[in-house]
C-alpha angles and dihedrals in degrees: 000000000000120000116212118212128189111240120196124195138145129261089239113123096247091057098042088046093053098040098043094088092048098050094040097052097248093133132045109269096172113214093338125100126189131223106202124219116187116201137146113274097257091052088051089050091053093046091051091047087056091047092238100133129064095205125010149160109245137171114262087238089060090047088063088064099043106035092111089059101032132046121216119241122218096228134060100040128146100222131135149097129298092018105099130133117271130223109217137179140175091251134037106258138150111265088232088067088066094069106125093008127109120272122184111223131186097235143334093250099042119120087231091067092043090055092048091051091049091048094053120000089192091070100090112137099100129168114197118218139147109290092239092059097052100087092050090050090054093047093049092051093241088126132023096229141355137222107220131196140170117022093350089085087066097047109034091094089064090057092056093245125147126228111235098174139005104209091194091059090046092050094047091048091049098045110013086230133116116261117258110214108161139353142183120260135187128203109260091221089069087078134233098283096050093045090050090051091050090050093051092049093046093050090048090050094051091048090049092049093050093050094043100039097162100051096081096048096110093044091049091048093051090060098037099050096152094053126085118232087251093056090045091053092048090048093052092044091054101044104032113070143124091301087060090060094045129351093220124188095301093050092049091050090053093051093045090050093050094049092045092053091047090051092049090050091052092241096120130027120255119257134191093194115111114248093232134046 
């Protein structure tokens, strides 16, 4: 008997690249089938917070709020170096000058916002909006600055915006660790065997995608219609790496460090539950 699980991930090229083999039957999934649900990362965070998805990509910030209900998987993460969120503005100013001023952010549970709050707790006037609307909001003067993620880091120059802060560089300088942005979680109530099977299939899918990089081009393009093939390729190259196949010891240290700092700052609740099943 086949078990169908809901599988949430974003339409961003790194996710569609990694999940293409899994949802198109190119790897062995055993007696589990997957019903995909593509949403922006903050919507996925909210769905996971509500417990509505069996398996999902979530921000590591969101994981801090759901780790009692969801276990982290070792494959499928967006984690690495040189890939952090950027704080941008129309003029070159010191980030400290933004205290009290409006900053557009891509979601309350995004890792981008968590990092910004850890960087400077006095920055607190945030306006949440879809990530793809942030640069326009900065240009129009509706906000004083914007926190950009995903492909925006490749295109903000063309909008005439200035980088005020690279939160990835800041994090790496502070900790010496790669930056954990998003990971894959599974509902703990699925049970150990099912979660292990999902993890095996996901790892196989990521390995397949990385060794057959051109097969998912059409699928990626269908969901990234506003991106050129060059931007898609750059996006995948930045966010899909060895940590995506398996977090490894260094990846786990980075995640543990981020969650510990968020706990100490009172941003996420404490938890005694192990991250993994």
